[in-house]
N, C-alpha and C positions, 0 to 999 in steps of 0.2 A: 504494500500500500504506500502510495506516494502522497505526501502532504503538500498542498499548494502554499506558496509564499504568503498570499493574503490571509489564509487560514492560520498559519503559524504566527504571523504578526498580531492577529486579533486575539490569539490565545495567551499572549504575553501579559503577565501582570505588570502593574505600574513600576515596581522596582526593577524587574527584568527589562522592561522597555527603556527605562532610564539608563540602565547599564549599556544596552546596545547603542543608544543614542550618544552617550558620553564617549564610547569607544571610537566613534567616528570623528575624525578631525574636520576642520572647517571646509577644506577642499573635498574631502570624502563625502561630507553631507551634501554639498552642492551637486556632486556627480551622482550620488545615490538618488537624490530627489528627482533628477532628470531621467533616471533609468526606467522607471515604471510607475504607474499610478499607485500601486500598493505601497511602495516605499515613500512616494511623495506624501500620501495621506498619513503614513506612520510618522514620518519626520515632522510634518506640520502639527500633528496632534501631540507631539512630545516636546516641541520647542517652547521654552519659557521666555525667550527674548527674541526680538525681531528687529531687523534694520531694513528700512524702506528708502529708496531714492525716488524723489518726485521730479520728473522732467517735463519740459514744455510739450513733448509729444504725447504725454498722458492726457493733457487737456484736449488735444485734438481727438483722441479716442473717446474721451468722455462726452465731447460735443457730438460725436457720432453715435452715441447711445451705448457705448461699452463702459459699464460701471466698474469701479475698483472692486476687488474681492472683499468679502465680508470677514470680520474678525472671527466669525464662527469657524473659519478654516484653521485657526490657531487657538484652540480653546484654553490652553494652559499658558498662553503668553501673558506676561505681566510687565515686561520692560520693552518699550518701543522707542527706537531711534529713527528719526526722519532727517534725511539730507535733501535739501532743496537745491537742485542742479539746474539753474537757469542762467544763461549767458548774460553778460552786461548788455543792457539795452534791449533784452528780449521780452520785456514786459514785466508784469508784477509777479515776482516769485512767491510772495506771501500768499497770494490768492490761490496758488497751486495746492495749498493745504486743504482746500475744499475737496480734493480728490482722495483724501486719506480714507482707509477702510473703516474707521470708527465714526464717520460722520452720520451714519444711519442711526436711528433711535436705539438706545440700549446697547449698542455695539461696544462702547468704550468703557463699560462698567468694570471690565476685567483689567484695564490698564492701571498700574500703580506708579510706574515711572515713565515719563515722557521727556525725550531729549530732541530739541529742534536746532538745526544748524545748517549753515550754508556749506556747500561743497567748496565753493570759492567765494571769498569775501568781496562784495561789491555793493554799490548803492542800490537801494530799493525804495519802493513807496513807503511812507511813514505810517504803516498800518499795524505796527506791533501791538499796541494796546488793544486795538479791535480784534486782532487774532486771539489774544489771550481771553478776551471776553467771550469770543465765539467758542473756544475750545473747552473752557471750564465747565459749562453745563453738560458737555458730552462725557466728562471724565469725573464722575462724582466720587470715585474711590482713589483719586490721585494722591500719592504721598510725596512724590518728588517731581519737580518741573525744572528742566534745564533749558531755558529759553535763550539760545545763543544766536539768534538771528540779528547780528550786529547791523547797525545803521538802518534798522527797521523801525525803531521807536521814534515817535514824534516829540516826546517829552512835553507835550502840551499838558498844562496842569489839570485841566478838566478830564482829559482822556486818561491821564495817569491815575486820577482819583477813581474813575470808573474801573480801571484795571485792578487796582488794589481792592476795591469793594467786591469784585468778582472772585479774586483769590481768597478773600476772607471767607467766602461762602463755602470753600472746600473744607470739610470737617476733619480730614485726615492729613492735610498738607504739612509735611515736616521739613522738607529741604527745598530751597528755591534759589535758582541762579538766574540773574538778569544782566543784560548788557548795558554799559554806560553808567557812570557815576551819577548822572542827572536822574537816574531812576530812583535814587535814594532821597531826593528832595521831598517826595510825598510818601516815602516809605513808612512814615509814622502811622498811616492808616492801617498797616498790618498788625498793629498792636491788638486789634480785635481778633486776629487769627491765633487763638490760644494754642493750637497744635504746632505752630512753626518753631523749629529748633535751630535750623541752620540756614544762613543767608550768605550767598556768594555773589560778589559784583565783579564783572570782568569788563575792562575797558583799556584804552590805550591813549595816553597823552591828555587826559582830562584832569580837572582840578577838583579838589575836595572843598565844597562850599560850606558855609555856616549852616545853611538849611539842611544839607545832607547830614551833618553831624547831629543837628537837633532831631532829625527824623530817626536816625539810628538809635539815639539814646532813649527814644520812646518805646523800643521793643524790649520790654521788661521780661518777656518769656524766652528770649533768644539765648542759646547756649554756645553756638559757634558762629563767628563772623569772619569772613575772608574778603579782604579788600585788595584792589590792585595797588600799584606803586604811585605815590604822590610826592610832590615836593615836600622837603622838610618844613618849609614855611617860615614866616616871620615870627619873631619872638615878641612882637609888640614893642611900643616905645612909650616914652613919658607923655606923649600927647594924647594917650588914650586909645591908640590903635590896638585892635584885638589881634591875638595870635591867629595864625592861619596854617593850613596844611596839616601835616601829621602832628605838629605841636598842638594845634587846637584840639585835635581828636583825643590825644592822650591827656590833655588837661581837662577835658570835659568829664572825666570819670566814666565808670562803666556800670551797667545794670548788675545787680547781685547775681542774676541768673547766668551771666556770661562766663563761660569756662575757658574759651580759647579765642584769641584774636590774631589773625595774620594780616600784616600790612607791609607793603614795600615803601622804602624811603629813598627818595632821589636827592642826591647831593649835586654839587656843581659838576663833578666829572665822574662820579661813581654812584653806586646804589647799594642798598642792603635790604635784607628781609628780616622783619621782626616777627617772632612767634612768641606770643605771650599767653601763659596759662594762669588762670585766675581762680580764686575761690572767694565767694562773697564779695566780689568787687575789688579784691586785693590781689596784687601780683604775687605769684608763688614761684613760677619758673619763667625765665626769659632766655630765649635763644636768638642769637644774632648771627646771620650768615650773609655771604655775598652770592648773588645769583650766578655770577660767572667769574668775577674778579676777586682778588684778595681785599679784605677790609682794611682801609687805610686808618692810621692812628688819629688823624685830625677828624675824620668822619666818626670814628669811635667816640671821640670826646663829645661831639654833638649828640650822639645817641645816649651817652651817659647822662648828660644834662637833661635830655628829654625824659629819661626815666625818673631822675631825681625830682623833676618838677611835676610829675604826674601825681594826682591825689590817690591813685591806685597803689602807689609805692608805700608799703607798710614799714614797720621798724626793722623787719628782717626779710630777706629774699632767699628762698630755699635753694635755688640753683640759677646760676648765670653761666651760660655757655656760649663760646665763640667757635665758629667753624675754622677760619684761618685768617691770621692777621699779618699784614706786611709792615715791617719796620724799615722805613726808608728815611733818607735824610730829610726829605720834604715833610713826610708825615710826622716825624719826631719834632721838627721845628714848628709844625702847626699845632701840635699838642700843647706846647707851652706849659708853664708851671701851673697855671690855673686849671688846665685840663688834667694834669696829673693829680692835683689835689681832689678834684671831683671824682676821678677814677678811684682813688684810694677811699674816698668817702662811700662810694657805691659798694666797693668790694668789702668794706668793713661790715656792711649789712648782710653779706652773702654767707649762707651756711656752707655752700660749696661753689667752687669756681672751676669750670672746665674749658680748656682751650685746645682744640684739636691740633693746631700747629701754628708756628710762627715762622715766617719767611724773613730773614734778615738780609737786606741787600748789601752789596759790597761797599757802599758809601755811607751806611748807617753809622752814626757816631758811637764809639766804643762805650763811653761812660753812660750815655742815655740808654743803651741797650741793656747793660748790666743792671741799671736801676729799675727798668720796667719788667724784665723777665720774671722776677720773683712775684710780682703782682699778678701776672697773667697765668702763671703756672701751666705752661703748655705741655701737652703729651709729647710732642716732637718739635725739634728746631731744625730749620733748613738754613744753612749758611751759603750765601751766594758769593763765590770767590771771584768771578769775572762777569761783568755785564755783557760782554760781547761773545762769551763762550758758555756752553752748557756745563759749567763746572760748579756743582753744588754738593754740599755735604749734609746728610741727614743724620740726626742723632736723637735718641729718646731722652726726654727730660722728665724722668720719673720723680714723683713726689711721694712722701710717706705720710701716714696719718698720725704718727707719734709726734708729740710736741717736745719730748725730752731727748729724743735721739733721732737726728735727721742727717745722716751722713751723705745722702744723695738726693735730698728733696726739700720741700717747703711745706709747712703746715700752718694751719690757722689762718683766718681771714685778714689778719693785720700784719702779714709778713713785711719785714723792713724793706724799704725801697733803696736805700743807699748801698753803693758798692762797699763791701767789707763790713757789712752789718747785717743782722738778721739771721734767720735760720740757715741760710746758705753757708754761713761761716761757723755755725755751731756744730761742726763735725765731731763725732765721737768715734774713735777708732781704737783698735787694740794697741796697748803700749808695746814698747820695744822688747820687753821681757816676756810678752805673750800672756801675762796674767792680768785678768780683769779688763775693764774699759777705762780709758782716760783720755783727756784732750790730746789731740795730735800735736806732736812736737813741731815747732816752727821749721819750715823747709823753704828752699828756694825753688819755685816751680820752673820747669824748663821753659826756654824761650822759643820763639819761632825758628831760630837757626838750629836749635837742637832737633826739632821735629823734621826740618828739612834734611838735616844730615841723616837722620834715621830713615827717611824716605829714600835717599840716595843709596844708603847701605842696603836697603831692601831690594832696590833694582840690581845692585851689584851681586846680591845673593840669589838672584833669579826668582825673587818673590818669596823666599823662605822667611819664616818668622824671625824675630830679632834674636831669639835664643840660638838660632842655627846660623846666623849670618856669618859669624867669624869662621865657623867650620866650612861654610860653603864657599868662601872667597879665598883666593890664593894671592899672595903678595910676594913680589921679588924686586930686587934693585936692577935698574937699567944699566947695562954695561956700556951702552953708548952714551948715555947722558951723564955718567959720573954721579957725583953727589947731588947734582942739581935737580934730578928728576927721580920720583918714585912712581912705579907703575903698578896698578892693581887691575886684575882681570876678572871676568866672570863668564860662566858658561850658561847657555840657555838653549832652548829648542831651536832647531834649524828654521830659517825663515823669519826670525825675529829681526826687528830694526836695530841698527847699530848706533849706540849713543857713546859719546865721549865727554867725560867730565874733566875739565882743566881747572884746578883750584889750588889755593895756597897763597903765600906772601906775594908771589910774582903777580898774580891776578889782583890781589888786594891793593897792591901799590898802584896799579893802573886805575882801578875804580876810585881809590882815594884821591889820586891826583887829577881826576877829571878826564882822563883819556878814555876813548871809546873802545871797549873790548871788542866790539863788533868789527871795527876796522882792523884790529890786530888779527882777528880770526880770518878776515878776508886775505890778509897777507899770508897767514899760515896755509890757507887753501891754495893760494897761488904757488907757494913754495912746494906744497905736496904734489900739485899737478905737474910742476916742472921736474920734480924728482922722479916721476913715473909717467913719462910721455906715452907709454903704451897702455895706459889704464883703460878700463871700460866704465868709467864713471859718468859718461855723457857730459863731461866738462864741469861737473859739480861735485867735488869730494865732500863738501859740507852743504847740506840742504837748508837747515834751519839752525838758528842760534838763540839761546835763551840765557841772558845774563842773570846771575843769582848773587846780588850784593850781600845778602845775609850770611852766605857761606863762602864769600870771596871766590866765586866760581863762575864758570861758563859751561853750560850744557849744550852740546852740539849733536844734531841729528845728522849722521853721515850716510853716504850712499851705500857703502859696503864695509866689510871688515878690513879689506885692504886700504880703502880710503881712510878709515879711522886710524889705522896704523901709520899711514903716511902723514896725517895731520899731527898725530901724537909725536912722531919723530921730529917734525918741524918745530913743534912747541918745545920739545926737550932741548933742541939746539939753541933756540932763543933764550931759554932760561939758563943754560950752561954758559952762553956768551955773556949774560948779565952778571952772574956770580957763580963761577964753577965750583967753589968750595962750600957753598951754602945751599941746602935743599929748599929751593924757592917754588917749586912746582910739583904738584902731584897729578898724575894722570890715571883715570879710572875708565876702563873699557866696560860699557854697560850694554844691555840689550832690553828692548821693549817691543810691545806689539803696536805701538803708535808711532807714526812718522813725526808727530809733533813732540818736541822736547818738553813743551809746557804741559801737554796732556799726559805724557808719560810720567812726568814728575807728580802731577796731581793724582794720577791713578795709584802711584806708590804711596803718596801722602795719605790717601783715604784710609787704608787699614791701619796706618800709624796713628792717625787721629782717633780712629775708632778704639783702638787698644788703650790709648791715653785717656779718652773720655770714660771708658768703662773701668778705668783704674787697674788695668792688668799689666801695663808695660809703659816704658818710656817716662817714668817718673810720675805717672798718674796715680799710682797706688799710694803715694806719699802726700797727695794734695786733696783738699776739699773740693766739692763740686763747684763751688764758687771760683776757686783758683783754676780748676780745669777749664771752666767756661771763659774766664779771663784770658787764659793762654790760647784757647782756640779762636777767640775773637781777635786777639793780637795776631795769630797766625793768618786769619782771614785778611786782616788789614795789610799784613806784610806781603802776602801773596798777591793781593789786588794791586799793591804798589810796585810789583816787579815790572821792569821794562818790558815792552811788548816784544814778543818773539819776532825775529826778523829773518828774512831770507838772505843767503850769502851768495 
């Protein structure tokens, strides 16, 4: 006996039918629906949501007597999305909604969620309010209306009043989305809609008026309010001018029922998103993020003042969180001392402060950065070493919850701001005899030159950790250069780039006297080329030159191993001629995967800084977190100040 497909589908229970329906993807549903009438009826009877596109051609069919299908075809559908696809200048797109399947009597009772939108945004007749008034009687059980037909509203006060009166008649309406901030000027009429809990306004480039703020404050039943981005607004002045923009909104206070407010703030050059969570009209959690860019410090200062001036700010704030903040020279200058004081005042009210990350630009002042970081307590810090190159260093900035022992963190809302003060300096580490805990003994933190040398040694060791560097490198005296030159070599995988480090008193004298080491390198390259006329260097034994004043050295990217050896020989001859009995020059043959000497140095410097920051090597184990931070910021400044890498 063979069962027919229609009979099998009719025998399925509701749970089995749902399982079959859910197992089909979006494309499979469309293909199955077109395969036969039985599957079409099965899919239509199981669908709980429906998307319909209304086109100009539908009107022609309707005028020819072909009516749209009835909602009875989709008996379980509760969510309906309608896209109006009418080309610019092709007539009234809003009128096309008359072709929807629920326009017949009682057909729309099953719809609980309705979303209306344009397929492409364009101007249309201003009949939005009339459309709402027409649709509401057809949808008595509507719980959510997403009316996104932008540029469809007339914003006529009388029409707006009629629209809100119609919406108030919906007994189950909980969520409402409307286009245009001017829709909120009469929104106070929705106070009679006791079921409304969430209101969202979507618009672009509009202003927040006093009438809009007044209307929003009338919605005492509202729990969630989402607004678009507005200008920060004026603060008001002594002549009696009222605040405007977002300033006026936050100073108006909030209904006790409101639990969440989202609003964007537009500054002169950037913007930010405020996410406020409230209880009883009082702020509990505040989240500040940038929609696409990093939050600037001068903009942060304006937001801090905005929150402090709001009547919703209570004596304490449970959580203040930032997404990512940029510390730049301009932002730190814009913060000023008054802004720092207000930031400290706000943070003193916070039970908890969270900052996802801080991006420190290469030009950010050292002292100001050290002063502000303990306040912001970031999870991670990114140091930018060069503006023109993608050279950044990421490091975790962990904090502890203990107030008595904070070796690597910050605790308490009133952490000190000054460098050399506060919990960052209150490091408690094991004593030298290993018994008990005691204050760390004073030590001299390493300087940028120490970390640079460790990075160069790491290159010489072929990337081996510091504990293995000495065993990995081989050192010998040059028989050709006499006492004037000491040569160190390293081995690395074949195909690596050949680097040459020339350093020592000979290079230091050139740098100190103002002579250009780059010109000297060009002379060495010419001498090396003349000494090997049959070379295969394509005329360039030295490709790039990076001068390193902190270590009195010059790092060269050479064409090949032979080219590096020829340049090293020329350098040794020059040093021997200057002072044959004194070791004035050290030569290190290095290898790297990068052709750029600068990038090769930074790649080796990154694990050195990581080990130092984690307190596992290079003197970091003897320093507090504050001292390590100071050292890395100094390293950032030193690296940013290095002369530009030049071609030879």
